[in-house]
N, CA, C and O atoms as a GROMACS GRO file, in nm:
protein
  608
    1MET      N    1   0.085  -0.118   0.000
    1MET     CA    2   0.000   0.000   0.000
    1MET      C    3   0.089   0.124   0.000
    1MET      O    4   0.190   0.131   0.070
    2ARG      N    5   0.050   0.220  -0.080
    2ARG     CA    6   0.128   0.343  -0.090
    2ARG      C    7   0.116   0.424   0.038
    2ARG      O    8   0.013   0.422   0.106
    3GLY      N    9   0.224   0.494   0.071
    3GLY     CA   10   0.224   0.579   0.190
    3GLY      C   11   0.139   0.702   0.168
    3GLY      O   12   0.112   0.740   0.054
    4PHE      N   13   0.099   0.764   0.276
    4PHE     CA   14   0.017   0.884   0.269
    4PHE      C   15   0.079   0.995   0.351
    4PHE      O   16   0.143   0.971   0.454
    5LEU      N   17   0.059   1.115   0.306
    5LEU     CA   18   0.085   1.234   0.385
    5LEU      C   19  -0.051   1.288   0.423
    5LEU      O   20  -0.150   1.261   0.356
    6PHE      N   21  -0.055   1.364   0.528
    6PHE     CA   22  -0.185   1.411   0.574
    6PHE      C   23  -0.197   1.562   0.569
    6PHE      O   24  -0.103   1.634   0.599
    7LEU      N   25  -0.315   1.607   0.532
    7LEU     CA   26  -0.348   1.748   0.526
    7LEU      C   27  -0.475   1.766   0.606
    7LEU      O   28  -0.576   1.700   0.577
    8SER      N   29  -0.473   1.852   0.706
    8SER     CA   30  -0.593   1.875   0.785
    8SER      C   31  -0.683   1.972   0.712
    8SER      O   32  -0.641   2.079   0.668
    9LEU      N   33  -0.808   1.934   0.702
    9LEU     CA   34  -0.911   2.020   0.646
    9LEU      C   35  -1.029   2.019   0.740
    9LEU      O   36  -1.067   1.913   0.790
   10VAL      N   37  -1.086   2.132   0.763
   10VAL     CA   38  -1.206   2.139   0.844
   10VAL      C   39  -1.323   2.104   0.753
   10VAL      O   40  -1.332   2.152   0.640
   11VAL      N   41  -1.412   2.023   0.802
   11VAL     CA   42  -1.528   1.983   0.726
   11VAL      C   43  -1.627   2.098   0.723
   11VAL      O   44  -1.668   2.147   0.828
   12LEU      N   45  -1.666   2.140   0.604
   12LEU     CA   46  -1.759   2.250   0.590
   12LEU      C   47  -1.896   2.214   0.647
   12LEU      O   48  -1.964   2.300   0.703
   13SER      N   49  -1.936   2.089   0.633
   13SER     CA   50  -2.072   2.052   0.670
   13SER      C   51  -2.089   2.016   0.816
   13SER      O   52  -2.202   2.018   0.866
   14LEU      N   53  -1.982   1.984   0.886
   14LEU     CA   54  -1.995   1.941   1.024
   14LEU      C   55  -1.897   2.018   1.112
   14LEU      O   56  -1.787   2.052   1.066
   15PRO      N   57  -1.934   2.046   1.235
   15PRO     CA   58  -1.845   2.122   1.323
   15PRO      C   59  -1.739   2.034   1.388
   15PRO      O   60  -1.718   2.040   1.509
   16ILE      N   61  -1.671   1.952   1.307
   16ILE     CA   62  -1.564   1.866   1.354
   16ILE      C   63  -1.448   1.877   1.257
   16ILE      O   64  -1.465   1.928   1.146
   17CYS      N   65  -1.331   1.830   1.298
   17CYS     CA   66  -1.216   1.829   1.209
   17CYS      C   67  -1.197   1.689   1.153
   17CYS      O   68  -1.228   1.590   1.220
   18ARG      N   69  -1.148   1.682   1.034
   18ARG     CA   70  -1.117   1.556   0.969
   18ARG      C   71  -0.973   1.564   0.921
   18ARG      O   72  -0.922   1.674   0.898
   19THR      N   73  -0.910   1.453   0.906
   19THR     CA   74  -0.779   1.449   0.845
   19THR      C   75  -0.794   1.378   0.712
   19THR      O   76  -0.843   1.265   0.706
   20LEU      N   77  -0.752   1.444   0.606
   20LEU     CA   78  -0.764   1.386   0.473
   20LEU      C   79  -0.629   1.335   0.428
   20LEU      O   80  -0.526   1.402   0.444
   21ALA      N   81  -0.629   1.216   0.372
   21ALA     CA   82  -0.505   1.158   0.320
   21ALA      C   83  -0.487   1.203   0.176
   21ALA      O   84  -0.577   1.187   0.092
   22ILE      N   85  -0.371   1.258   0.147
   22ILE     CA   86  -0.340   1.297   0.011
   22ILE      C   87  -0.211   1.228  -0.027
   22ILE      O   88  -0.111   1.236   0.044
   23GLU      N   89  -0.213   1.158  -0.140
   23GLU     CA   90  -0.094   1.087  -0.185
   23GLU      C   91   0.020   1.186  -0.204
   23GLU      O   92  -0.003   1.302  -0.240
   24PRO      N   93   0.144   1.141  -0.180
   24PRO     CA   94   0.258   1.232  -0.192
   24PRO      C   95   0.266   1.305  -0.326
   24PRO      O   96   0.300   1.423  -0.329
   25ASP      N   97   0.236   1.237  -0.436
   25ASP     CA   98   0.246   1.304  -0.566
   25ASP      C   99   0.140   1.411  -0.582
   25ASP      O  100   0.159   1.505  -0.660
   26PHE      N  101   0.027   1.399  -0.511
   26PHE     CA  102  -0.076   1.501  -0.517
   26PHE      C  103  -0.051   1.612  -0.417
   26PHE      O  104  -0.090   1.727  -0.440
   27GLU      N  105   0.016   1.580  -0.305
   27GLU     CA  106   0.032   1.680  -0.200
   27GLU      C  107   0.111   1.802  -0.249
   27GLU      O  108   0.072   1.916  -0.221
   28GLU      N  109   0.218   1.779  -0.319
   28GLU     CA  110   0.298   1.892  -0.368
   28GLU      C  111   0.215   1.980  -0.461
   28GLU      O  112   0.220   2.102  -0.451
   29GLU      N  113   0.140   1.919  -0.550
   29GLU     CA  114   0.056   1.996  -0.643
   29GLU      C  115  -0.055   2.068  -0.567
   29GLU      O  116  -0.085   2.184  -0.597
   30PHE      N  117  -0.116   2.002  -0.470
   30PHE     CA  118  -0.222   2.065  -0.392
   30PHE      C  119  -0.167   2.186  -0.317
   30PHE      O  120  -0.231   2.292  -0.314
   31THR      N  121  -0.050   2.173  -0.257
   31THR     CA  122   0.012   2.283  -0.184
   31THR      C  123   0.040   2.400  -0.277
   31THR      O  124   0.017   2.516  -0.242
   32ARG      N  125   0.090   2.370  -0.396
   32ARG     CA  126   0.118   2.475  -0.495
   32ARG      C  127  -0.011   2.546  -0.535
   32ARG      O  128  -0.016   2.668  -0.542
   33LEU      N  129  -0.116   2.468  -0.562
   33LEU     CA  130  -0.244   2.526  -0.603
   33LEU      C  131  -0.303   2.612  -0.492
   33LEU      O  132  -0.359   2.718  -0.519
   34HIS      N  133  -0.291   2.567  -0.368
   34HIS     CA  134  -0.345   2.644  -0.256
   34HIS      C  135  -0.271   2.777  -0.242
   34HIS      O  136  -0.333   2.879  -0.213
   35GLN      N  137  -0.140   2.777  -0.264
   35GLN     CA  138  -0.064   2.901  -0.256
   35GLN      C  139  -0.106   2.997  -0.367
   35GLN      O  140  -0.114   3.118  -0.345
   36VAL      N  141  -0.133   2.945  -0.486
   36VAL     CA  142  -0.182   3.029  -0.596
   36VAL      C  143  -0.318   3.086  -0.560
   36VAL      O  144  -0.346   3.203  -0.588
   37TYR      N  145  -0.404   3.005  -0.499
   37TYR     CA  146  -0.535   3.053  -0.454
   37TYR      C  147  -0.519   3.172  -0.358
   37TYR      O  148  -0.593   3.269  -0.368
   38LEU      N  149  -0.424   3.163  -0.268
   38LEU     CA  150  -0.404   3.270  -0.170
   38LEU      C  151  -0.339   3.394  -0.229
   38LEU      O  152  -0.371   3.506  -0.188
   39ASP      N  153  -0.249   3.378  -0.326
   39ASP     CA  154  -0.167   3.489  -0.374
   39ASP      C  155  -0.191   3.531  -0.518
   39ASP      O  156  -0.139   3.634  -0.560
   40GLY      N  157  -0.267   3.454  -0.595
   40GLY     CA  158  -0.279   3.480  -0.738
   40GLY      C  159  -0.382   3.584  -0.774
   40GLY      O  160  -0.463   3.628  -0.692
   41GLY      N  161  -0.377   3.621  -0.901
   41GLY     CA  162  -0.478   3.708  -0.959
   41GLY      C  163  -0.601   3.626  -0.995
   41GLY      O  164  -0.600   3.504  -0.982
   42PRO      N  165  -0.708   3.692  -1.040
   42PRO     CA  166  -0.834   3.622  -1.066
   42PRO      C  167  -0.823   3.500  -1.158
   42PRO      O  168  -0.878   3.394  -1.126
   43ALA      N  169  -0.755   3.511  -1.270
   43ALA     CA  170  -0.745   3.396  -1.362
   43ALA      C  171  -0.669   3.281  -1.297
   43ALA      O  172  -0.704   3.164  -1.314
   44GLU      N  173  -0.564   3.314  -1.223
   44GLU     CA  174  -0.485   3.211  -1.156
   44GLU      C  175  -0.566   3.144  -1.043
   44GLU      O  176  -0.557   3.023  -1.024
   45VAL      N  177  -0.642   3.223  -0.970
   45VAL     CA  178  -0.722   3.168  -0.861
   45VAL      C  179  -0.826   3.071  -0.916
   45VAL      O  180  -0.842   2.961  -0.863
   46ARG      N  181  -0.894   3.111  -1.021
   46ARG     CA  182  -0.996   3.023  -1.081
   46ARG      C  183  -0.932   2.891  -1.127
   46ARG      O  184  -0.988   2.784  -1.105
   47GLU      N  185  -0.816   2.901  -1.189
   47GLU     CA  186  -0.746   2.781  -1.236
   47GLU      C  187  -0.700   2.694  -1.118
   47GLU      O  188  -0.708   2.571  -1.124
   48SER      N  189  -0.652   2.757  -1.011
   48SER     CA  190  -0.605   2.680  -0.895
   48SER      C  191  -0.721   2.607  -0.828
   48SER      O  192  -0.706   2.492  -0.786
   49LEU      N  193  -0.836   2.672  -0.817
   49LEU     CA  194  -0.952   2.607  -0.757
   49LEU      C  195  -0.998   2.489  -0.843
   49LEU      O  196  -1.036   2.384  -0.790
   50ALA      N  197  -0.996   2.506  -0.974
   50ALA     CA  198  -1.030   2.394  -1.064
   50ALA      C  199  -0.933   2.278  -1.042
   50ALA      O  200  -0.974   2.162  -1.045
   51GLY      N  201  -0.806   2.309  -1.022
   51GLY     CA  202  -0.708   2.205  -0.996
   51GLY      C  203  -0.730   2.134  -0.865
   51GLY      O  204  -0.717   2.011  -0.857
   52MET      N  205  -0.763   2.209  -0.759
   52MET     CA  206  -0.790   2.147  -0.629
   52MET      C  207  -0.914   2.057  -0.638
   52MET      O  208  -0.916   1.948  -0.582
   53ILE      N  209  -1.015   2.105  -0.707
   53ILE     CA  210  -1.136   2.025  -0.725
   53ILE      C  211  -1.102   1.896  -0.799
   53ILE      O  212  -1.151   1.789  -0.762
   54ALA      N  213  -1.021   1.905  -0.902
   54ALA     CA  214  -0.982   1.787  -0.979
   54ALA      C  215  -0.909   1.686  -0.890
   54ALA      O  216  -0.931   1.565  -0.904
   55ILE      N  217  -0.823   1.733  -0.800
   55ILE     CA  218  -0.753   1.641  -0.710
   55ILE      C  219  -0.853   1.562  -0.627
   55ILE      O  220  -0.843   1.440  -0.616
   56PHE      N  221  -0.951   1.633  -0.568
   56PHE     CA  222  -1.049   1.563  -0.485
   56PHE      C  223  -1.140   1.473  -0.568
   56PHE      O  224  -1.186   1.371  -0.517
   57GLU      N  225  -1.165   1.508  -0.691
   57GLU     CA  226  -1.249   1.423  -0.776
   57GLU      C  227  -1.175   1.302  -0.829
   57GLU      O  228  -1.235   1.197  -0.848
   58GLU      N  229  -1.045   1.314  -0.853
   58GLU     CA  230  -0.971   1.211  -0.926
   58GLU      C  231  -0.889   1.116  -0.841
   58GLU      O  232  -0.859   1.006  -0.887
   59ASP      N  233  -0.852   1.152  -0.719
   59ASP     CA  234  -0.769   1.065  -0.638
   59ASP      C  235  -0.854   0.951  -0.584
   59ASP      O  236  -0.940   0.973  -0.498
   60PRO      N  237  -0.832   0.828  -0.632
   60PRO     CA  238  -0.917   0.715  -0.589
   60PRO      C  239  -0.892   0.671  -0.445
   60PRO      O  240  -0.968   0.591  -0.391
   61ASP      N  241  -0.787   0.722  -0.384
   61ASP     CA  242  -0.758   0.682  -0.246
   61ASP      C  243  -0.833   0.763  -0.141
   61ASP      O  244  -0.828   0.730  -0.022
   62PHE      N  245  -0.903   0.868  -0.183
   62PHE     CA  246  -0.988   0.940  -0.088
   62PHE      C  247  -1.109   0.854  -0.058
   62PHE      O  248  -1.168   0.794  -0.148
   63SER      N  249  -1.147   0.848   0.069
   63SER     CA  250  -1.273   0.783   0.103
   63SER      C  251  -1.385   0.874   0.053
   63SER      O  252  -1.361   0.991   0.026
   64PRO      N  253  -1.506   0.822   0.040
   64PRO     CA  254  -1.617   0.909   0.001
   64PRO      C  255  -1.634   1.029   0.096
   64PRO      O  256  -1.666   1.139   0.051
   65SER      N  257  -1.612   1.008   0.225
   65SER     CA  258  -1.625   1.117   0.321
   65SER      C  259  -1.515   1.222   0.301
   65SER      O  260  -1.543   1.341   0.306
   66GLU      N  261  -1.392   1.178   0.277
   66GLU     CA  262  -1.283   1.271   0.252
   66GLU      C  263  -1.306   1.350   0.123
   66GLU      O  264  -1.281   1.470   0.118
   67GLN      N  265  -1.355   1.281   0.021
   67GLN     CA  266  -1.384   1.348  -0.106
   67GLN      C  267  -1.492   1.454  -0.085
   67GLN      O  268  -1.479   1.566  -0.133
   68ALA      N  269  -1.600   1.417  -0.016
   68ALA     CA  270  -1.709   1.511   0.008
   68ALA      C  271  -1.660   1.632   0.087
   68ALA      O  272  -1.698   1.745   0.057
   69SER      N  273  -1.577   1.610   0.186
   69SER     CA  274  -1.524   1.718   0.268
   69SER      C  275  -1.440   1.814   0.184
   69SER      O  276  -1.458   1.936   0.191
   70GLY      N  277  -1.348   1.759   0.106
   70GLY     CA  278  -1.262   1.843   0.023
   70GLY      C  279  -1.339   1.919  -0.083
   70GLY      O  280  -1.310   2.036  -0.109
   71LEU      N  281  -1.436   1.853  -0.145
   71LEU     CA  282  -1.514   1.921  -0.248
   71LEU      C  283  -1.608   2.026  -0.189
   71LEU      O  284  -1.632   2.129  -0.252
   72SER      N  285  -1.660   2.000  -0.072
   72SER     CA  286  -1.745   2.099  -0.005
   72SER      C  287  -1.666   2.228   0.019
   72SER      O  288  -1.714   2.337  -0.010
   73LEU      N  289  -1.545   2.213   0.072
   73LEU     CA  290  -1.460   2.330   0.097
   73LEU      C  291  -1.419   2.398  -0.034
   73LEU      O  292  -1.430   2.520  -0.045
   74SER      N  293  -1.375   2.321  -0.131
   74SER     CA  294  -1.327   2.379  -0.258
   74SER      C  295  -1.438   2.450  -0.334
   74SER      O  296  -1.416   2.559  -0.387
   75TYR      N  297  -1.556   2.391  -0.339
   75TYR     CA  298  -1.667   2.460  -0.406
   75TYR      C  299  -1.713   2.581  -0.326
   75TYR      O  300  -1.760   2.679  -0.384
   76GLY      N  301  -1.702   2.576  -0.194
   76GLY     CA  302  -1.731   2.693  -0.114
   76GLY      C  303  -1.634   2.806  -0.146
   76GLY      O  304  -1.676   2.922  -0.161
   77GLN      N  305  -1.506   2.774  -0.158
   77GLN     CA  306  -1.408   2.876  -0.196
   77GLN      C  307  -1.437   2.930  -0.335
   77GLN      O  308  -1.425   3.051  -0.358
   78LEU      N  309  -1.474   2.843  -0.426
   78LEU     CA  310  -1.506   2.887  -0.562
   78LEU      C  311  -1.628   2.979  -0.561
   78LEU      O  312  -1.631   3.079  -0.633
   79HIS      N  313  -1.728   2.946  -0.482
   79HIS     CA  314  -1.847   3.031  -0.471
   79HIS      C  315  -1.809   3.172  -0.426
   79HIS      O  316  -1.849   3.271  -0.487
   80VAL      N  317  -1.732   3.180  -0.317
   80VAL     CA  318  -1.695   3.311  -0.263
   80VAL      C  319  -1.611   3.388  -0.365
   80VAL      O  320  -1.633   3.507  -0.386
   81PHE      N  321  -1.518   3.320  -0.429
   81PHE     CA  322  -1.435   3.385  -0.531
   81PHE      C  323  -1.522   3.441  -0.644
   81PHE      O  324  -1.508   3.557  -0.681
   82GLU      N  325  -1.610   3.358  -0.700
   82GLU     CA  326  -1.693   3.402  -0.812
   82GLU      C  327  -1.786   3.515  -0.771
   82GLU      O  328  -1.810   3.609  -0.848
   83GLN      N  329  -1.839   3.508  -0.651
   83GLN     CA  330  -1.926   3.614  -0.600
   83GLN      C  331  -1.849   3.746  -0.591
   83GLN      O  332  -1.898   3.850  -0.634
   84ARG      N  333  -1.729   3.741  -0.536
   84ARG     CA  334  -1.651   3.863  -0.517
   84ARG      C  335  -1.595   3.920  -0.647
   84ARG      O  336  -1.565   4.039  -0.656
   85THR      N  337  -1.580   3.835  -0.747
   85THR     CA  338  -1.527   3.884  -0.875
   85THR      C  339  -1.638   3.914  -0.974
   85THR      O  340  -1.611   3.947  -1.090
   86GLY      N  341  -1.763   3.903  -0.931
   86GLY     CA  342  -1.876   3.951  -1.010
   86GLY      C  343  -1.940   3.855  -1.106
   86GLY      O  344  -2.019   3.897  -1.190
   87ASP      N  345  -1.911   3.726  -1.098
   87ASP     CA  346  -1.976   3.629  -1.186
   87ASP      C  347  -2.087   3.558  -1.108
   87ASP      O  348  -2.066   3.451  -1.050
   88ALA      N  349  -2.205   3.620  -1.108
   88ALA     CA  350  -2.316   3.571  -1.026
   88ALA      C  351  -2.360   3.430  -1.063
   88ALA      O  352  -2.391   3.350  -0.974
   89GLU      N  353  -2.362   3.398  -1.191
   89GLU     CA  354  -2.406   3.265  -1.233
   89GLU      C  355  -2.306   3.157  -1.191
   89GLU      O  356  -2.345   3.051  -1.143
   90ALA      N  357  -2.178   3.185  -1.209
   90ALA     CA  358  -2.076   3.089  -1.166
   90ALA      C  359  -2.080   3.074  -1.014
   90ALA      O  360  -2.060   2.964  -0.962
   91ALA      N  361  -2.104   3.183  -0.942
   91ALA     CA  362  -2.115   3.177  -0.796
   91ALA      C  363  -2.232   3.089  -0.754
   91ALA      O  364  -2.220   3.008  -0.663
   92ARG      N  365  -2.345   3.106  -0.821
   92ARG     CA  366  -2.463   3.023  -0.789
   92ARG      C  367  -2.435   2.877  -0.814
   92ARG      O  368  -2.471   2.792  -0.732
   93ALA      N  369  -2.372   2.846  -0.927
   93ALA     CA  370  -2.340   2.706  -0.960
   93ALA      C  371  -2.247   2.646  -0.855
   93ALA      O  372  -2.268   2.532  -0.812
   94ALA      N  373  -2.146   2.720  -0.814
   94ALA     CA  374  -2.052   2.670  -0.714
   94ALA      C  375  -2.122   2.651  -0.579
   94ALA      O  376  -2.091   2.556  -0.508
   95LEU      N  377  -2.215   2.740  -0.544
   95LEU     CA  378  -2.288   2.726  -0.418
   95LEU      C  379  -2.374   2.599  -0.419
   95LEU      O  380  -2.381   2.528  -0.318
   96ILE      N  381  -2.437   2.571  -0.530
   96ILE     CA  382  -2.517   2.448  -0.541
   96ILE      C  383  -2.428   2.326  -0.519
   96ILE      O  384  -2.466   2.233  -0.449
   97LYS      N  385  -2.310   2.328  -0.579
   97LYS     CA  386  -2.217   2.216  -0.562
   97LYS      C  387  -2.167   2.208  -0.418
   97LYS      O  388  -2.155   2.098  -0.364
   98ALA      N  389  -2.137   2.321  -0.356
   98ALA     CA  390  -2.093   2.321  -0.216
   98ALA      C  391  -2.203   2.264  -0.126
   98ALA      O  392  -2.176   2.187  -0.034
   99ARG      N  393  -2.326   2.302  -0.154
   99ARG     CA  394  -2.439   2.251  -0.076
   99ARG      C  395  -2.454   2.101  -0.094
   99ARG      O  396  -2.477   2.029   0.003
  100TYR      N  397  -2.442   2.053  -0.217
  100TYR     CA  398  -2.452   1.909  -0.243
  100TYR      C  399  -2.345   1.832  -0.164
  100TYR      O  400  -2.376   1.734  -0.096
  101TRP      N  401  -2.220   1.878  -0.172
  101TRP     CA  402  -2.112   1.805  -0.106
  101TRP      C  403  -2.122   1.817   0.045
  101TRP      O  404  -2.077   1.727   0.117
  102THR      N  405  -2.178   1.926   0.096
  102THR     CA  406  -2.204   1.939   0.239
  102THR      C  407  -2.310   1.838   0.282
  102THR      O  408  -2.295   1.771   0.385
  103LEU      N  409  -2.415   1.827   0.204
  103LEU     CA  410  -2.519   1.728   0.232
  103LEU      C  411  -2.462   1.587   0.226
  103LEU      O  412  -2.491   1.505   0.312
  104ARG      N  413  -2.382   1.560   0.126
  104ARG     CA  414  -2.323   1.427   0.110
  104ARG      C  415  -2.234   1.393   0.230
  104ARG      O  416  -2.238   1.281   0.280
  105GLN      N  417  -2.154   1.489   0.275
  105GLN     CA  418  -2.068   1.468   0.391
  105GLN      C  419  -2.153   1.435   0.514
  105GLN      O  420  -2.120   1.344   0.590
  106ALA      N  421  -2.260   1.508   0.534
  106ALA     CA  422  -2.347   1.482   0.649
  106ALA      C  423  -2.409   1.343   0.640
  106ALA      O  424  -2.416   1.271   0.740
  107GLU      N  425  -2.454   1.305   0.522
  107GLU     CA  426  -2.511   1.171   0.504
  107GLU      C  427  -2.408   1.063   0.535
  107GLU      O  428  -2.439   0.965   0.603
  108LEU      N  429  -2.288   1.082   0.485
  108LEU     CA  430  -2.181   0.983   0.507
  108LEU      C  431  -2.140   0.976   0.653
  108LEU      O  432  -2.084   0.875   0.697
  109SER      N  433  -2.166   1.082   0.728
  109SER     CA  434  -2.134   1.084   0.870
  109SER      C  435  -2.245   1.022   0.954
  109SER      O  436  -2.234   1.015   1.077
  110GLY      N  437  -2.351   0.977   0.889
  110GLY     CA  438  -2.459   0.910   0.960
  110GLY      C  439  -2.570   0.999   1.007
  110GLY      O  440  -2.654   0.956   1.087
  111CYS      N  441  -2.574   1.121   0.962
  111CYS     CA  442  -2.682   1.212   1.002
  111CYS      C  443  -2.815   1.167   0.941
  111CYS      O  444  -2.819   1.112   0.831
  112SER      N  445  -2.921   1.192   1.014
  112SER     CA  446  -3.055   1.170   0.959
  112SER      C  447  -3.079   1.275   0.850
  112SER      O  448  -3.007   1.374   0.845
  113PRO      N  449  -3.178   1.255   0.764
  113PRO     CA  450  -3.207   1.358   0.664
  113PRO      C  451  -3.233   1.496   0.726
  113PRO      O  452  -3.187   1.597   0.672
  114ALA      N  453  -3.305   1.500   0.838
  114ALA     CA  454  -3.332   1.630   0.903
  114ALA      C  455  -3.203   1.692   0.956
  114ALA      O  456  -3.182   1.813   0.940
  115GLU      N  457  -3.117   1.612   1.018
  115GLU     CA  458  -2.989   1.664   1.068
  115GLU      C  459  -2.902   1.711   0.952
  115GLU      O  460  -2.838   1.816   0.960
  116ALA      N  461  -2.899   1.633   0.847
  116ALA     CA  462  -2.818   1.668   0.730
  116ALA      C  463  -2.863   1.802   0.672
  116ALA      O  464  -2.780   1.886   0.636
  117MET      N  465  -2.992   1.822   0.662
  117MET     CA  466  -3.042   1.948   0.608
  117MET      C  467  -3.012   2.066   0.700
  117MET      O  468  -2.989   2.177   0.653
  118ARG      N  469  -3.013   2.043   0.830
  118ARG     CA  470  -2.974   2.151   0.923
  118ARG      C  471  -2.828   2.191   0.901
  118ARG      O  472  -2.794   2.309   0.906
  119HIS      N  473  -2.742   2.093   0.876
  119HIS     CA  474  -2.602   2.123   0.847
  119HIS      C  475  -2.590   2.203   0.718
  119HIS      O  476  -2.513   2.300   0.710
  120VAL      N  477  -2.665   2.163   0.617
  120VAL     CA  478  -2.661   2.235   0.490
  120VAL      C  479  -2.708   2.378   0.510
  120VAL      O  480  -2.644   2.472   0.463
  121GLU      N  481  -2.819   2.396   0.580
  121GLU     CA  482  -2.874   2.530   0.601
  121GLU      C  483  -2.780   2.617   0.685
  121GLU      O  484  -2.773   2.738   0.663
  122LYS      N  485  -2.709   2.558   0.780
  122LYS     CA  486  -2.619   2.636   0.865
  122LYS      C  487  -2.487   2.666   0.796
  122LYS      O  488  -2.443   2.781   0.794
  123PHE      N  489  -2.423   2.565   0.740
  123PHE     CA  490  -2.289   2.581   0.689
  123PHE      C  491  -2.282   2.608   0.540
  123PHE      O  492  -2.180   2.656   0.491
  124ALA      N  493  -2.388   2.580   0.467
  124ALA     CA  494  -2.382   2.598   0.322
  124ALA      C  495  -2.487   2.696   0.272
  124ALA      O  496  -2.520   2.696   0.153
  125SER      N  497  -2.540   2.779   0.361
  125SER     CA  498  -2.620   2.891   0.314
  125SER      C  499  -2.523   2.989   0.251
  125SER      O  500  -2.402   2.980   0.275
  126GLU      N  501  -2.571   3.081   0.173
  126GLU     CA  502  -2.481   3.177   0.110
  126GLU      C  503  -2.399   3.253   0.215
  126GLU      O  504  -2.278   3.269   0.201
  127GLU      N  505  -2.466   3.300   0.320
  127GLU     CA  506  -2.395   3.374   0.424
  127GLU      C  507  -2.302   3.282   0.502
  127GLU      O  508  -2.190   3.322   0.537
  128GLY      N  509  -2.347   3.160   0.529
  128GLY     CA  510  -2.266   3.065   0.604
  128GLY      C  511  -2.138   3.028   0.530
  128GLY      O  512  -2.032   3.017   0.592
  129VAL      N  513  -2.148   3.008   0.401
  129VAL     CA  514  -2.030   2.973   0.321
  129VAL      C  515  -1.929   3.088   0.323
  129VAL      O  516  -1.810   3.066   0.345
  130VAL      N  517  -1.977   3.209   0.300
  130VAL     CA  518  -1.886   3.324   0.299
  130VAL      C  519  -1.816   3.338   0.434
  130VAL      O  520  -1.694   3.356   0.439
  131ALA      N  521  -1.891   3.329   0.544
  131ALA     CA  522  -1.832   3.342   0.677
  131ALA      C  523  -1.732   3.230   0.702
  131ALA      O  524  -1.623   3.254   0.754
  132PHE      N  525  -1.769   3.107   0.666
  132PHE     CA  526  -1.679   2.994   0.689
  132PHE      C  527  -1.552   3.007   0.606
  132PHE      O  528  -1.442   2.986   0.658
  133ILE      N  529  -1.566   3.039   0.479
  133ILE     CA  530  -1.449   3.048   0.390
  133ILE      C  531  -1.359   3.163   0.434
  133ILE      O  532  -1.237   3.147   0.435
  134ASP      N  533  -1.415   3.277   0.469
  134ASP     CA  534  -1.331   3.388   0.517
  134ASP      C  535  -1.253   3.346   0.642
  134ASP      O  536  -1.134   3.376   0.654
  135LYS      N  537  -1.320   3.278   0.734
  135LYS     CA  538  -1.253   3.231   0.855
  135LYS      C  539  -1.144   3.130   0.820
  135LYS      O  540  -1.031   3.140   0.869
  136TRP      N  541  -1.177   3.034   0.736
  136TRP     CA  542  -1.081   2.932   0.693
  136TRP      C  543  -0.960   2.997   0.627
  136TRP      O  544  -0.846   2.965   0.660
  137ASP      N  545  -0.985   3.088   0.533
  137ASP     CA  546  -0.875   3.153   0.460
  137ASP      C  547  -0.785   3.232   0.554
  137ASP      O  548  -0.662   3.228   0.541
  138ARG      N  549  -0.844   3.304   0.647
  138ARG     CA  550  -0.762   3.381   0.743
  138ARG      C  551  -0.678   3.289   0.830
  138ARG      O  552  -0.561   3.318   0.857
  139GLU      N  553  -0.737   3.177   0.873
  139GLU     CA  554  -0.663   3.082   0.956
  139GLU      C  555  -0.547   3.017   0.881
  139GLU      O  556  -0.452   2.971   0.943
  140HIS      N  557  -0.554   3.012   0.750
  140HIS     CA  558  -0.451   2.947   0.669
  140HIS      C  559  -0.368   3.046   0.588
  140HIS      O  560  -0.299   3.008   0.494
  141ASN      N  561  -0.376   3.175   0.626
  141ASN     CA  562  -0.302   3.278   0.553
  141ASN      C  563  -0.261   3.393   0.646
  141ASN      O  564  -0.276   3.511   0.612
  142ASP      N  565  -0.210   3.358   0.761
  142ASP     CA  566  -0.159   3.458   0.856
  142ASP      C  567  -0.258   3.570   0.885
  142ASP      O  568  -0.220   3.686   0.895
  143GLY      N  569  -0.385   3.534   0.900
  143GLY     CA  570  -0.487   3.631   0.937
  143GLY      C  571  -0.540   3.716   0.822
  143GLY      O  572  -0.620   3.806   0.844
  144ARG      N  573  -0.495   3.688   0.702
  144ARG     CA  574  -0.538   3.769   0.586
  144ARG      C  575  -0.629   3.688   0.494
  144ARG      O  576  -0.621   3.566   0.488
  145LEU      N  577  -0.714   3.760   0.423
  145LEU     CA  578  -0.792   3.699   0.316
  145LEU      C  579  -0.699   3.676   0.196
  145LEU      O  580  -0.590   3.733   0.191
  146PRO      N  581  -0.741   3.593   0.101
  146PRO     CA  582  -0.660   3.578  -0.021
  146PRO      C  583  -0.645   3.714  -0.092
  146PRO      O  584  -0.726   3.804  -0.072
  147ARG      N  585  -0.543   3.726  -0.171
  147ARG     CA  586  -0.512   3.852  -0.238
  147ARG      C  587  -0.631   3.905  -0.317
  147ARG      O  588  -0.657   4.026  -0.314
  148TYR      N  589  -0.705   3.819  -0.388
  148TYR     CA  590  -0.817   3.866  -0.470
  148TYR      C  591  -0.924   3.937  -0.387
  148TYR      O  592  -0.998   4.020  -0.439
  149ALA      N  593  -0.933   3.903  -0.256
  149ALA     CA  594  -1.039   3.957  -0.172
  149ALA      C  595  -0.997   4.080  -0.093
  149ALA      O  596  -1.080   4.144  -0.028
  150ARG      N  597  -0.870   4.114  -0.097
  150ARG     CA  598  -0.821   4.230  -0.021
  150ARG      C  599  -0.846   4.360  -0.096
  150ARG      O  600  -0.841   4.366  -0.218
  151LYS      N  601  -0.873   4.462  -0.020
  151LYS     CA  602  -0.892   4.594  -0.077
  151LYS      C  603  -0.754   4.647  -0.119
  151LYS      O  604  -0.658   4.631  -0.045
  152PRO      N  605  -0.745   4.710  -0.238
  152PRO     CA  606  -0.614   4.762  -0.282
  152PRO      C  607  -0.569   4.882  -0.201
  152PRO      O  608  -0.461   4.937  -0.226
   0.00000   0.00000   0.00000
């Protein structure tokens, strides 16, 4: 069995922490993409988010729960990015995907349908996603929002 490196990600849909296993060959690329997300211009940020989403979609070693967690966060970041850069339709599409993956994560965690929907409504509402992503980004960027979100 191949070795794993670990990357901590907070689950968007549940108020708990999870540890996601990322294969070594993906970890370096994921780290690079995340740095571009934090420091890049709009075109670079969009491309980096697409790359992070592809990692979570394509790595067969992620459990379904790990995949749902990573995609929930990545689509949440994409929603906030598209909203702030003025693409309302792309923002709506990303929010729908973030909500789906939040629901999926809750289901995989054993939540009842009612509990799962409460998680979606709390953590994947438009306001909830923005608040969560801003908090997440600040915690992973020395207290600052990504460059695209900062006032000049």
